[in-house]
C-alpha positions as CSV (number, residue, x, y, z in Angstrom):
1,X,10.4,3.6,1.1
2,X,13.9,3.3,2.3
3,X,13.8,-1.0,1.4
4,X,15.6,-0.3,-1.8
5,X,18.6,1.4,-0.5
6,X,19.3,-1.0,2.1
7,X,18.8,-4.2,2.3
8,X,19.5,-6.4,0.4
9,X,17.5,-10.0,1.0
10,X,13.2,-10.1,2.0
11,X,13.2,-12.8,5.0
12,X,13.7,-9.8,7.2
13,X,11.6,-7.1,5.3
14,X,8.8,-10.5,5.4
15,X,9.7,-11.4,9.9
16,X,9.0,-7.9,10.9
17,X,5.6,-8.0,8.8
18,X,4.8,-10.5,10.2
19,X,6.0,-9.7,14.5
20,X,3.9,-6.0,13.7
21,X,0.8,-8.3,13.1
22,X,1.4,-10.6,15.6
23,X,2.1,-6.7,17.4
24,X,-1.5,-4.6,16.3
25,X,-3.5,-8.2,16.1
26,X,-3.1,-9.6,19.9
27,X,-5.0,-6.0,21.3
28,X,-8.2,-6.3,19.3
29,X,-7.8,-10.4,20.5
30,X,-7.1,-8.7,24.3
31,X,-9.4,-5.3,24.2
32,X,-6.1,-3.3,24.9
33,X,-6.8,-0.8,21.4
34,X,-4.4,1.5,21.1
35,X,-7.5,4.3,20.0
36,X,-5.0,6.1,18.3
37,X,-5.5,4.3,15.0
38,X,-6.4,1.1,16.1
39,X,-10.2,1.1,15.2
40,X,-12.2,-1.3,16.9
41,X,-14.7,-2.7,14.2
42,X,-11.7,-3.7,12.3
43,X,-8.7,-5.3,11.7
44,X,-7.2,-3.0,8.5
45,X,-3.9,-2.4,9.9
46,X,-3.3,-5.7,10.5
47,X,-4.1,-7.0,6.6
48,X,-1.3,-3.8,5.9
49,X,0.6,-5.4,8.3
50,X,0.4,-9.1,6.0
51,X,0.3,-8.3,2.8
52,X,3.1,-5.5,3.3
53,X,5.3,-8.4,4.3
54,X,4.1,-11.3,1.5
55,X,4.3,-8.6,-1.1
56,X,8.0,-8.0,-0.3
57,X,8.9,-10.5,0.3
58,X,7.0,-12.3,-2.8
59,X,8.0,-10.0,-5.4
60,X,11.8,-9.9,-4.3
61,X,12.1,-13.5,-6.7
62,X,11.3,-11.5,-10.0
63,X,12.8,-8.0,-9.1
64,X,15.9,-8.3,-6.7
65,X,15.6,-4.0,-6.6
66,X,12.1,-5.0,-4.5
67,X,10.9,-1.3,-6.9
68,X,7.8,-3.8,-7.5
69,X,6.7,-5.2,-4.5
70,X,7.3,-1.3,-3.0
71,X,5.3,0.7,-5.1
72,X,2.5,-0.9,-4.5
73,X,2.7,-0.8,-1.3
74,X,3.9,2.5,-0.9
75,X,0.5,3.9,-2.6
76,X,-1.1,2.0,0.5
77,X,1.0,3.4,3.0
78,X,1.4,7.2,2.4
79,X,-1.8,7.1,-0.7
80,X,-4.2,5.9,1.9
81,X,-2.9,8.8,5.1
82,X,-2.6,11.4,3.1
83,X,-7.0,10.7,2.5
84,X,-7.0,10.6,6.2
85,X,-4.8,13.1,6.4
86,X,-7.7,15.4,3.5
87,X,-11.2,13.7,5.0
88,X,-9.9,14.6,9.4
89,X,-9.1,18.8,7.8
90,X,-12.3,18.2,5.9
91,X,-14.9,16.3,8.1
92,X,-13.3,15.7,10.9
93,X,-14.7,11.7,11.3
94,X,-14.5,8.0,8.6
95,X,-15.7,8.5,5.3
96,X,-14.6,7.8,1.9
97,X,-14.8,10.6,0.0
98,X,-14.3,12.5,-3.1
99,X,-11.4,15.3,-1.7
100,X,-9.2,12.0,-0.3
101,X,-9.6,10.1,-3.2
102,X,-8.0,13.4,-5.8
103,X,-5.4,13.2,-3.3
104,X,-4.7,9.8,-2.8
105,X,-4.7,10.5,-6.5
106,X,-2.4,12.9,-7.1
107,X,0.3,11.3,-4.5
108,X,-0.3,8.1,-6.3
109,X,0.9,8.9,-9.2
110,X,4.1,11.0,-8.5
111,X,5.3,7.9,-6.6
112,X,4.2,5.9,-10.2
113,X,6.1,7.2,-11.7
114,X,9.3,5.3,-10.6
115,X,7.7,2.4,-12.3
116,X,6.6,4.3,-15.9
117,X,3.7,4.5,-17.1
118,X,2.7,0.9,-15.3
119,X,3.0,3.0,-12.1
120,X,1.1,6.1,-13.0
121,X,-2.1,3.5,-14.4
122,X,-1.5,1.2,-10.7
123,X,-1.6,4.5,-9.6
124,X,-5.1,5.6,-10.9
125,X,-6.3,2.5,-10.7
126,X,-5.6,1.7,-6.7
127,X,-6.3,5.8,-5.9
128,X,-10.0,4.9,-7.4
129,X,-10.4,1.1,-6.0
130,X,-9.5,2.7,-2.8
131,X,-12.8,4.5,-2.6
132,X,-15.0,1.3,-2.8
133,X,-16.9,0.6,0.8
134,X,-17.0,-2.1,2.6
135,X,-13.9,-3.9,1.3
136,X,-11.0,-3.5,2.7
137,X,-8.1,-1.2,1.4
138,X,-5.0,-2.4,1.9
139,X,-5.9,-5.7,0.8
140,X,-7.3,-4.0,-2.7
141,X,-5.0,-1.7,-3.3
142,X,-1.4,-3.0,-2.9
143,X,-2.9,-6.8,-4.6
144,X,-4.6,-4.3,-7.3
145,X,-1.2,-2.5,-7.8
146,X,0.8,-4.3,-7.9
147,X,-1.5,-7.2,-10.9
148,X,-0.4,-4.2,-12.5
149,X,2.7,-3.7,-12.4
150,X,2.9,-7.2,-12.9
151,X,1.4,-7.8,-15.9
152,X,3.6,-4.9,-17.1
153,X,7.0,-6.3,-16.2
154,X,6.0,-9.4,-17.8
155,X,4.1,-8.2,-21.1
156,X,4.9,-5.0,-21.2
157,X,8.4,-4.2,-20.1
158,X,8.4,-0.8,-22.1
159,X,6.1,1.0,-19.8
160,X,8.2,0.0,-16.2
161,X,10.7,2.3,-17.3
162,X,10.8,5.1,-15.1
163,X,10.0,8.2,-14.9
164,X,13.1,9.3,-12.4
């Protein structure tokens, strides 16, 4: 979230993301998982760190402010985080629930407002993409929302004017 305020080039953040991807992959390979956040049945946290680094690195060449890349990864980081909090409060187990989707929807609309109507649309769409079962939402949420923001940036720039 603070990337646009403190970073001027993408190499260090992308390198750190790659390092974090290795740091989260190695426990899967060695069988020494950090059970407080790693699931033995998937490596989705590795996917998230990789997609984060790739998006931040590539979008910097389009938008030097980083916002086009930061918004999609914020949708995943905070949006998916709120679904997990709501899910654990209500069900106390891993499950996709409409209550979590509603929480993500509200949060992503607020985050997306930074990119104007296109950001809000991206937040709405990615909230429902996150709901799809048996698909790694750590890849689909940032990719789908980034696609919407890029289409708006290139073809409908007036829709990317921020509300704040």
